[in-house]
Residue frames as a rotation matrix with the C-alpha (Angstrom) as fourth column:
MET 1
-0.380 -0.734 0.563 9.15
-0.472 -0.370 -0.800 -10.80
0.796 -0.570 -0.205 -3.75
GLU 2
0.462 0.456 -0.761 8.96
0.359 0.688 0.631 -12.94
0.811 -0.564 0.154 -0.59
VAL 3
-0.166 -0.435 0.885 9.38
-0.757 -0.518 -0.397 -11.79
0.631 -0.736 -0.244 2.99
ARG 4
-0.674 -0.109 -0.731 9.96
0.255 0.894 -0.368 -14.38
0.693 -0.434 -0.575 5.62
SER 5
0.477 0.873 0.104 7.06
0.032 -0.136 0.990 -14.77
0.878 -0.469 -0.093 7.98
ARG 6
-0.631 -0.598 0.494 7.85
-0.464 -0.220 -0.858 -13.94
0.622 -0.770 -0.139 11.62
GLU 7
-0.647 0.294 -0.703 6.64
0.674 0.652 -0.348 -15.56
0.356 -0.699 -0.620 14.81
VAL 8
-0.398 0.555 0.730 3.39
-0.191 -0.829 0.526 -13.73
0.897 0.070 0.436 15.61
ASN 9
0.690 0.662 -0.292 2.69
0.166 0.248 0.954 -15.38
0.704 -0.707 0.061 18.92
SER 10
-0.300 -0.923 -0.243 5.76
0.617 0.007 -0.787 -13.91
0.727 -0.386 0.567 20.57
GLU 11
-0.041 0.139 -0.989 5.87
0.940 -0.329 -0.085 -11.89
-0.338 -0.934 -0.117 23.75
PHE 12
-0.887 -0.356 -0.294 6.70
0.213 -0.880 0.424 -8.79
-0.410 0.313 0.857 21.64
VAL 13
-0.773 0.614 0.160 3.65
0.113 -0.114 0.987 -9.20
0.625 0.781 0.019 19.45
ARG 14
0.046 0.818 -0.573 1.33
0.889 0.229 0.397 -9.66
0.456 -0.528 -0.717 22.43
ALA 15
-0.268 -0.256 -0.929 2.80
0.775 -0.630 -0.050 -6.66
-0.572 -0.733 0.367 24.20
VAL 16
-0.986 -0.144 -0.082 2.49
0.062 -0.782 0.621 -4.40
-0.154 0.607 0.780 21.17
ARG 17
-0.465 0.885 0.013 -1.10
0.366 0.179 0.913 -5.55
0.806 0.430 -0.407 20.50
THR 18
0.104 0.456 -0.884 -1.97
0.992 0.018 0.126 -4.84
0.073 -0.890 -0.451 24.12
LYS 19
-0.599 -0.368 -0.711 -0.41
0.486 -0.873 0.042 -1.34
-0.636 -0.320 0.702 24.03
ILE 20
-0.958 0.254 0.137 -2.24
0.011 -0.443 0.896 -0.48
0.288 0.860 0.422 20.76
SER 21
-0.207 0.938 -0.276 -5.53
0.623 0.344 0.703 -1.71
0.755 -0.027 -0.656 22.21
GLU 22
-0.086 0.117 -0.989 -5.05
0.917 -0.380 -0.125 0.45
-0.390 -0.918 -0.075 25.37
GLN 23
-0.898 -0.310 -0.312 -4.48
0.184 -0.910 0.372 3.47
-0.399 0.277 0.874 23.17
LYS 24
-0.682 0.724 0.103 -7.65
0.106 -0.041 0.994 2.78
0.724 0.688 -0.049 21.15
ARG 25
-0.004 0.745 -0.667 -9.69
0.927 0.252 0.277 2.26
0.374 -0.617 -0.692 24.34
ARG 26
-0.238 -0.170 -0.956 -8.41
0.675 -0.737 -0.037 5.69
-0.699 -0.654 0.290 25.60
GLY 27
0.701 0.710 -0.069 -9.51
0.436 -0.504 -0.746 7.23
-0.564 0.493 -0.663 22.30
SER 28
0.281 -0.701 -0.655 -6.08
-0.749 -0.587 0.307 7.96
-0.600 0.404 -0.690 20.84
GLU 29
0.963 0.053 -0.265 -4.93
-0.244 0.590 -0.769 6.29
0.116 0.806 0.581 17.69
ALA 30
0.540 -0.820 0.189 -1.71
0.480 0.484 0.732 4.27
-0.692 -0.304 0.655 17.76
LYS 31
0.672 -0.313 -0.671 1.02
-0.562 -0.805 -0.188 6.36
-0.482 0.503 -0.717 16.15
ALA 32
-0.376 -0.926 0.034 3.26
-0.740 0.322 0.591 3.51
-0.558 0.197 -0.806 15.34
VAL 33
0.593 0.525 -0.610 2.78
-0.797 0.488 -0.355 1.06
0.111 0.697 0.708 12.48
PHE 34
-0.547 -0.697 0.464 3.79
-0.660 0.700 0.274 -2.57
-0.516 -0.156 -0.842 13.09
TRP 35
0.118 0.496 -0.860 2.98
-0.840 0.512 0.180 -5.40
0.530 0.701 0.477 10.86
LEU 36
-0.349 -0.163 0.923 2.06
-0.864 0.438 -0.249 -8.24
-0.363 -0.884 -0.294 13.26
GLU 37
0.717 0.697 -0.017 0.57
-0.608 0.614 -0.503 -10.71
-0.340 0.371 0.864 10.80
PRO 38
0.336 -0.648 0.683 2.41
0.116 0.749 0.653 -13.89
-0.935 -0.141 0.327 9.61
THR 39
-0.106 -0.399 0.911 2.63
0.956 0.212 0.204 -12.85
-0.274 0.892 0.359 6.00
VAL 40
-0.431 -0.156 -0.889 3.23
0.040 -0.987 0.154 -9.65
-0.902 0.030 0.431 4.14
PRO 41
0.619 0.785 -0.022 0.92
0.027 -0.050 -0.998 -8.52
-0.785 0.617 -0.052 1.30
ASP 42
0.178 -0.480 0.859 2.18
0.947 0.321 -0.016 -8.90
-0.268 0.817 0.511 -2.25
GLY 43
0.512 -0.064 0.857 4.01
0.518 -0.773 -0.367 -5.94
0.685 0.632 -0.362 -3.62
TRP 44
0.929 -0.246 0.277 5.35
-0.369 -0.537 0.758 -4.82
-0.038 -0.807 -0.590 -0.23
MET 45
0.528 -0.799 -0.288 9.11
0.298 0.492 -0.818 -5.10
0.795 0.346 0.498 0.10
THR 46
0.530 -0.402 -0.747 11.66
0.791 -0.085 0.606 -4.98
-0.307 -0.912 0.273 2.79
LEU 47
0.843 -0.286 -0.456 13.80
-0.277 -0.957 0.087 -1.89
-0.461 0.053 -0.886 3.03
ASP 48
-0.185 -0.933 0.309 16.79
-0.168 0.340 0.925 -3.99
-0.968 0.119 -0.220 2.13
ARG 49
-0.174 0.140 0.975 15.12
0.861 0.502 0.082 -5.11
-0.478 0.854 -0.207 -1.10
TYR 50
0.886 0.464 -0.007 13.92
0.414 -0.798 -0.439 -1.52
-0.209 0.386 -0.899 -1.83
LEU 51
0.503 -0.766 -0.400 17.55
-0.444 -0.627 0.640 -0.26
-0.741 -0.144 -0.655 -1.48
GLU 52
-0.408 -0.632 0.659 18.80
0.225 0.630 0.743 -2.97
-0.885 0.451 -0.114 -3.77
ARG 53
-0.055 0.524 0.850 16.16
0.934 0.328 -0.142 -2.38
-0.353 0.786 -0.507 -6.40
PHE 54
0.781 0.525 0.337 15.67
0.608 -0.763 -0.221 1.40
0.141 0.377 -0.915 -6.39
GLY 55
-0.016 -0.805 -0.593 19.11
0.548 -0.503 0.669 2.72
-0.837 -0.314 0.449 -6.08
PRO 56
-0.149 -0.986 -0.075 21.18
0.582 -0.026 -0.813 4.76
0.799 -0.165 0.578 -7.05
PHE 57
0.316 0.150 -0.937 21.94
0.925 -0.269 0.269 6.66
-0.212 -0.951 -0.224 -3.92
PRO 58
-0.980 0.178 0.084 21.24
-0.082 0.014 -0.996 8.89
-0.178 -0.984 0.001 -2.32
VAL 59
-0.298 0.953 0.056 17.54
0.946 0.287 0.149 8.27
0.126 0.097 -0.987 -1.75
HIS 60
-0.112 0.308 0.945 15.63
0.255 -0.910 0.327 11.45
0.960 0.278 0.023 -2.18
CYS 61
-0.922 -0.317 0.220 15.81
-0.101 -0.352 -0.931 13.53
0.373 -0.881 0.293 1.09
HIS 62
-0.221 0.933 0.285 12.02
-0.926 -0.293 0.239 13.55
0.307 -0.211 0.928 1.36
PHE 63
0.567 0.392 -0.724 11.82
-0.297 0.918 0.265 9.69
0.768 0.064 0.637 1.30
THR 64
-0.397 -0.819 -0.415 14.85
0.276 0.325 -0.905 9.39
0.875 -0.474 0.097 3.54
ALA 65
-0.827 0.108 0.552 13.24
-0.479 -0.650 -0.590 11.67
0.296 -0.752 0.589 6.09
SER 66
0.132 0.991 -0.029 9.84
-0.911 0.133 0.391 9.99
0.391 -0.025 0.920 5.79
ILE 67
0.402 -0.034 -0.915 11.22
0.012 0.999 -0.032 6.51
0.916 0.002 0.402 6.34
THR 68
-0.655 -0.707 -0.268 13.38
0.326 0.056 -0.944 7.57
0.682 -0.705 0.194 9.25
GLN 69
-0.679 0.430 0.595 10.61
-0.694 -0.642 -0.326 9.44
0.242 -0.634 0.734 10.91
GLN 70
0.456 0.835 -0.306 8.18
-0.670 0.549 0.500 6.48
0.585 -0.023 0.810 10.63
ILE 71
0.081 -0.486 -0.870 10.84
0.372 0.825 -0.426 4.10
0.925 -0.290 0.247 12.05
ALA 72
-0.840 -0.499 0.215 11.50
0.031 -0.438 -0.898 6.61
0.542 -0.748 0.384 14.86
THR 73
-0.248 0.861 0.444 7.82
-0.886 -0.387 0.256 6.95
0.392 -0.330 0.859 15.60
ALA 74
0.562 0.415 -0.716 7.50
-0.217 0.909 0.356 3.19
0.798 -0.044 0.600 15.98
ILE 75
-0.232 -0.758 -0.610 10.50
0.560 0.408 -0.721 2.98
0.795 -0.509 0.329 18.18
LEU 76
-0.750 0.078 0.657 9.23
-0.429 -0.813 -0.393 6.02
0.503 -0.577 0.644 20.22
PHE 77
0.314 0.950 -0.003 5.93
-0.711 0.237 0.662 4.08
0.629 -0.205 0.750 20.75
LEU 78
0.441 -0.214 -0.872 7.90
0.373 0.927 -0.039 1.09
0.816 -0.308 0.488 22.04
HIS 79
-0.628 -0.775 -0.071 10.21
0.406 -0.249 -0.879 3.23
0.663 -0.581 0.471 24.32
GLN 80
-0.515 0.511 0.688 7.24
-0.708 -0.706 -0.006 5.03
0.483 -0.490 0.725 25.83
SER 81
0.641 0.740 -0.202 5.81
-0.542 0.624 0.563 1.58
0.543 -0.252 0.801 26.55
LYS 82
0.306 -0.650 0.696 9.07
-0.835 0.168 0.524 0.58
-0.457 -0.741 -0.491 28.23
MET 83
0.756 0.000 0.655 9.90
0.233 0.934 -0.270 -1.86
-0.612 0.357 0.706 25.46
VAL 84
-0.100 -0.847 -0.522 12.98
-0.655 -0.339 0.676 -2.22
-0.749 0.409 -0.521 23.25
TYR 85
0.776 0.316 -0.546 13.03
-0.631 0.390 -0.671 -3.55
0.001 0.865 0.502 19.67
GLY 86
0.509 -0.681 0.526 16.60
-0.255 0.464 0.848 -4.65
-0.822 -0.566 0.063 19.72
SER 87
-0.328 -0.666 0.670 17.43
0.412 0.537 0.736 -6.02
-0.850 0.517 0.098 16.30
LEU 88
0.635 0.626 -0.452 16.20
-0.039 -0.559 -0.828 -3.31
-0.771 0.544 -0.331 13.86
THR 89
-0.590 -0.773 0.233 17.60
0.222 0.122 0.967 -3.97
-0.776 0.623 0.100 10.37
ALA 90
-0.571 0.353 -0.741 16.54
-0.780 -0.515 0.355 -3.21
-0.256 0.781 0.569 6.80
GLU 91
-0.826 0.250 -0.506 15.13
-0.021 0.882 0.472 -6.78
0.564 0.400 -0.722 6.74
SER 92
-0.619 0.605 -0.501 12.79
0.758 0.293 -0.583 -6.09
-0.206 -0.741 -0.640 9.64
ILE 93
-0.368 0.494 -0.788 11.20
-0.220 -0.869 -0.443 -2.99
-0.903 0.011 0.429 7.92
VAL 94
-0.457 0.303 0.836 8.65
0.846 0.439 0.303 -3.38
-0.276 0.846 -0.457 5.08
ILE 95
-0.782 0.215 -0.585 7.43
-0.308 -0.949 0.062 -0.64
-0.542 0.229 0.809 2.81
ASP 96
-0.010 0.808 0.589 3.93
0.565 0.491 -0.664 -0.88
-0.825 0.326 -0.461 1.35
LEU 97
-0.095 -0.008 0.995 2.88
0.995 -0.036 0.095 0.51
0.035 0.999 0.012 -2.06
ASP 98
0.795 0.408 0.449 2.10
0.387 -0.911 0.143 3.97
0.467 0.060 -0.882 -0.72
GLY 99
-0.039 -0.904 0.426 5.58
0.019 -0.427 -0.904 4.28
0.999 -0.027 0.034 0.88
ALA 100
0.613 0.335 0.715 4.31
-0.703 -0.180 0.688 3.60
0.359 -0.925 0.125 4.49
VAL 101
-0.492 -0.851 -0.184 6.77
-0.565 0.472 -0.677 1.87
0.663 -0.229 -0.713 6.74
HIS 102
0.794 0.603 0.077 5.68
-0.476 0.537 0.696 -1.18
0.378 -0.590 0.713 8.71
ILE 103
-0.260 -0.901 0.348 7.96
-0.934 0.143 -0.328 -2.83
0.245 -0.410 -0.878 11.31
LEU 104
0.264 0.319 -0.911 8.03
-0.204 0.941 0.270 -6.58
0.943 0.115 0.313 11.64
PRO 105
0.965 -0.018 0.261 8.33
-0.255 0.157 0.954 -8.26
-0.058 -0.987 0.147 15.04
PRO 106
0.160 -0.985 -0.066 11.95
-0.986 -0.162 0.028 -8.78
-0.038 0.061 -0.997 15.97
SER 107
0.576 0.080 -0.814 13.53
-0.401 0.895 -0.195 -12.08
0.713 0.438 0.548 14.99
SER 108
-0.356 -0.737 -0.574 15.77
0.299 0.492 -0.817 -12.38
0.885 -0.463 0.045 18.06
ASN 109
0.766 0.629 -0.132 15.17
0.291 -0.157 0.944 -12.24
0.573 -0.761 -0.304 21.83
GLN 110
-0.193 -0.955 -0.225 18.61
0.819 -0.031 -0.573 -10.91
0.540 -0.295 0.788 22.68
ARG 111
0.388 0.227 -0.893 18.95
0.792 -0.578 0.198 -8.24
-0.471 -0.784 -0.404 25.39
HIS 112
-0.307 -0.439 0.844 19.27
0.769 -0.638 -0.052 -4.73
0.561 0.633 0.533 23.96
SER 113
-0.498 0.068 -0.864 19.04
0.623 -0.665 -0.412 -1.18
-0.603 -0.743 0.289 25.17
MET 114
0.678 0.714 -0.176 16.97
0.435 -0.582 -0.687 1.76
-0.593 0.389 -0.705 24.01
GLN 115
0.257 -0.654 -0.712 20.29
-0.566 -0.699 0.438 3.30
-0.784 0.290 -0.549 22.78
ASP 116
-0.656 -0.413 0.632 20.82
0.173 0.733 0.658 0.22
-0.735 0.541 -0.409 20.58
ASP 117
0.258 0.838 0.481 17.51
0.830 0.063 -0.554 0.98
-0.495 0.542 -0.679 18.90
ILE 118
0.751 0.027 -0.659 18.72
-0.136 -0.971 -0.195 4.57
-0.646 0.236 -0.726 18.19
ARG 119
-0.303 -0.935 -0.185 22.03
-0.517 -0.002 0.856 3.33
-0.801 0.355 -0.482 16.80
SER 120
-0.442 0.190 0.877 20.10
0.621 0.770 0.146 0.93
-0.648 0.609 -0.458 14.48
ILE 121
0.719 0.694 -0.029 18.06
0.520 -0.565 -0.640 3.85
-0.461 0.446 -0.768 13.19
GLY 122
0.474 -0.605 -0.640 21.25
-0.495 -0.784 0.375 5.72
-0.728 0.139 -0.671 12.54
LYS 123
-0.594 -0.681 0.428 22.75
-0.080 0.579 0.811 2.88
-0.801 0.447 -0.399 10.60
LEU 124
-0.014 0.683 0.730 19.61
0.869 0.369 -0.328 2.68
-0.494 0.630 -0.599 8.50
LEU 125
0.845 0.303 -0.441 19.68
0.137 -0.919 -0.371 6.39
-0.517 0.253 -0.817 7.85
LEU 126
-0.048 -0.937 -0.347 23.35
-0.465 -0.287 0.838 6.11
-0.884 0.202 -0.421 6.86
ARG 127
-0.602 -0.079 0.794 22.42
0.491 0.748 0.446 3.39
-0.629 0.659 -0.412 4.32
LEU 128
0.477 0.853 0.211 19.57
0.753 -0.273 -0.599 5.57
-0.454 0.445 -0.772 2.94
VAL 129
0.750 -0.170 -0.639 21.83
-0.221 -0.975 0.001 8.58
-0.624 0.141 -0.769 2.48
THR 130
0.003 -0.932 -0.362 25.00
-0.886 -0.171 0.432 6.82
-0.465 0.319 -0.826 1.20
GLY 131
0.669 0.221 -0.709 24.23
-0.554 0.784 -0.279 3.21
0.495 0.580 0.647 0.38
GLN 132
-0.351 -0.912 -0.213 26.96
-0.334 0.334 -0.881 2.33
0.875 -0.238 -0.422 2.82
LYS 133
0.629 0.553 -0.547 26.63
0.259 0.514 0.818 0.23
0.733 -0.656 0.181 5.92
ASP 134
0.064 -0.726 -0.685 29.79
0.990 0.133 -0.048 1.49
0.126 -0.675 0.727 7.65
TYR 135
0.941 0.254 0.225 30.35
0.195 -0.948 0.252 4.77
0.277 -0.193 -0.941 9.44
PRO 136
0.071 0.351 -0.934 32.02
-0.351 -0.867 -0.353 7.02
-0.934 0.353 0.062 8.58
PRO 137
0.832 0.341 0.438 31.22
0.226 0.513 -0.828 6.39
-0.507 0.788 0.350 4.94
PRO 138
-0.248 -0.911 0.330 34.08
0.751 0.035 0.660 6.21
-0.612 0.412 0.675 2.42
HIS 139
-0.646 -0.055 -0.761 34.41
-0.326 -0.882 0.341 8.96
-0.690 0.468 0.552 -0.08
THR 140
0.047 0.721 0.692 31.40
0.578 0.545 -0.607 8.79
-0.814 0.429 -0.391 -2.35
LEU 141
-0.764 -0.390 0.513 31.07
0.619 -0.219 0.755 9.85
-0.182 0.894 0.408 -6.01
PHE 142
-0.070 0.864 0.499 27.78
0.671 -0.329 0.664 11.58
0.738 0.381 -0.557 -5.43
PRO 143
-0.556 -0.118 0.823 26.77
-0.421 -0.814 -0.401 14.59
0.717 -0.569 0.403 -3.26
VAL 144
-0.362 0.482 -0.798 25.56
0.783 0.621 0.019 13.62
0.505 -0.618 -0.602 0.14
ASN 145
0.552 0.608 0.570 23.25
0.027 -0.697 0.717 15.58
0.833 -0.381 -0.401 2.45
ARG 146
-0.528 -0.849 0.014 25.78
0.035 -0.038 -0.999 16.74
0.849 -0.526 0.050 5.05
SER 147
-0.309 0.418 0.854 23.06
-0.922 -0.354 -0.160 17.49
0.235 -0.837 0.494 7.66
MET 148
0.780 0.548 -0.301 21.81
-0.493 0.835 0.242 13.91
0.385 -0.040 0.922 7.30
ILE 149
0.184 -0.780 -0.599 25.34
0.328 0.623 -0.711 12.54
0.927 -0.066 0.370 7.76
LYS 150
-0.654 -0.322 0.685 25.72
-0.476 -0.528 -0.703 14.85
0.587 -0.786 0.192 10.92
LEU 151
0.190 0.820 0.540 22.53
-0.971 0.076 0.226 13.35
0.144 -0.568 0.811 12.25
VAL 152
0.693 -0.138 -0.708 23.84
-0.005 0.981 -0.196 9.82
0.721 0.139 0.679 11.62
GLY 153
-0.378 -0.923 -0.073 26.95
0.151 0.017 -0.988 10.73
0.913 -0.384 0.133 13.60
LEU 154
-0.425 0.273 0.863 24.83
-0.856 -0.431 -0.286 12.06
0.294 -0.860 0.417 16.53
MET 155
0.627 0.778 -0.035 22.69
-0.733 0.604 0.313 8.90
0.264 -0.170 0.949 16.52
LEU 156
0.611 -0.434 -0.662 25.70
0.203 0.894 -0.398 6.61
0.765 0.109 0.635 16.52
ASP 157
-0.377 -0.922 -0.083 27.93
0.409 -0.085 -0.909 8.58
0.831 -0.377 0.409 18.99
THR 158
-0.841 0.061 0.538 25.65
-0.397 -0.745 -0.537 10.54
0.367 -0.665 0.650 21.30
PRO 159
-0.749 0.656 -0.093 22.84
0.590 0.595 -0.545 9.36
-0.302 -0.463 -0.833 23.66
MET 160
-0.792 0.607 -0.070 19.50
-0.581 -0.713 0.393 10.39
0.188 0.352 0.917 22.00
THR 161
-0.456 0.713 0.532 15.94
-0.096 0.555 -0.826 9.42
-0.885 -0.428 -0.185 22.42
ALA 162
-0.483 0.362 0.797 13.61
0.855 0.390 0.341 8.20
-0.188 0.847 -0.498 19.74
GLY 163
0.616 0.749 -0.245 11.62
0.674 -0.661 -0.328 11.50
-0.408 0.037 -0.912 20.21
GLN 164
0.162 -0.643 -0.749 14.82
-0.191 -0.765 0.615 13.57
-0.968 0.044 -0.247 19.51
VAL 165
-0.802 -0.465 0.374 15.26
0.216 0.357 0.909 11.58
-0.556 0.810 -0.186 16.32
ARG 166
-0.172 0.870 0.461 11.64
0.956 0.261 -0.135 11.69
-0.238 0.418 -0.877 15.26
TYR 167
0.818 0.560 -0.135 11.38
0.541 -0.827 -0.155 15.47
-0.198 0.054 -0.979 15.64
HIS 168
-0.139 -0.959 -0.249 14.93
0.643 -0.278 0.713 16.38
-0.753 -0.061 0.655 14.58
PRO 169
0.342 0.275 -0.898 14.97
-0.312 -0.869 -0.385 19.61
-0.886 0.412 -0.211 12.50
THR 170
-0.667 -0.674 -0.317 17.04
-0.522 0.119 0.844 17.82
-0.531 0.729 -0.432 9.79
LEU 171
-0.817 0.416 0.400 14.29
0.520 0.830 0.200 15.41
-0.248 0.372 -0.895 9.17
SER 172
0.130 0.869 -0.477 11.54
0.546 -0.464 -0.698 18.01
-0.828 -0.169 -0.535 9.47
ASP 173
0.018 -0.192 -0.981 13.22
-0.536 -0.831 0.152 20.27
-0.844 0.523 -0.118 6.98
SER 174
-0.913 -0.399 -0.089 13.79
-0.296 0.495 0.817 17.41
-0.282 0.772 -0.570 4.50
MET 175
-0.425 0.845 0.325 10.07
0.701 0.534 -0.472 16.51
-0.573 0.027 -0.819 4.60
SER 176
0.274 0.554 -0.786 9.29
-0.009 -0.816 -0.578 19.87
-0.962 0.166 -0.218 3.06
GLU 177
-0.549 -0.523 -0.652 11.28
-0.682 -0.170 0.711 18.98
-0.483 0.835 -0.263 -0.07
LYS 178
0.419 0.792 0.445 8.53
-0.309 0.585 -0.750 17.28
-0.854 0.177 0.489 -2.09
PRO 179
-0.658 -0.648 0.383 9.79
0.094 0.434 0.896 14.86
-0.747 0.626 -0.225 -4.74
THR 180
-0.261 0.570 -0.779 8.40
-0.919 -0.395 0.019 14.99
-0.297 0.721 0.627 -8.26
THR 181
-0.364 0.127 -0.923 8.25
-0.486 0.819 0.305 11.15
0.794 0.560 -0.237 -8.60
PHE 182
0.684 0.686 0.248 6.32
-0.608 0.348 0.713 8.60
0.403 -0.638 0.656 -6.66
PHE 183
0.432 -0.529 0.731 8.17
-0.747 0.245 0.618 6.53
-0.506 -0.812 -0.289 -4.01
PHE 184
0.333 -0.266 0.905 8.58
0.164 0.961 0.222 3.40
-0.929 0.074 0.364 -6.12
ASN 185
0.776 0.064 0.627 9.31
0.628 0.003 -0.778 5.31
-0.052 0.998 -0.037 -9.36
GLN 186
0.801 -0.440 -0.406 12.24
-0.256 -0.865 0.433 7.41
-0.541 -0.243 -0.805 -8.35
């Protein structure tokens, strides 16, 4: 599997490295995981590739909540630092062999808002829950988690913060449902 390398000398990368260094100097660990290196280790895959390879849908609620919370944590880190990601897609997220989410630097410098970041997370959550990219999803042949679909609707239609997404009860409750199979073996 090959992931396109991203520009690592961008303003975004410099700003994120600076914010992470500031947190470490203050004695607190950075809560967001960004992959700021030019290449991605072997075995890691983009979220898009994961969804293509490890369907069928829906992805187990525990993994869906874990992926969404990790993405929201990274976006929360940016928003608290007065930064916006802007072009968050399943191609800009990589998953390591332990199921940890890493976010690659954005591939575009277009102007976006914090609310655009929240809508992007909502679209990713929709894809995890239904396999669909469009909202509302068409009728599916499998049972969907209705509370997750409601959360997607909130994220797409209502102003929310990354913190509200990260700590949303739907995600927290789903994290308690431990799966019986490993992330890449489901």
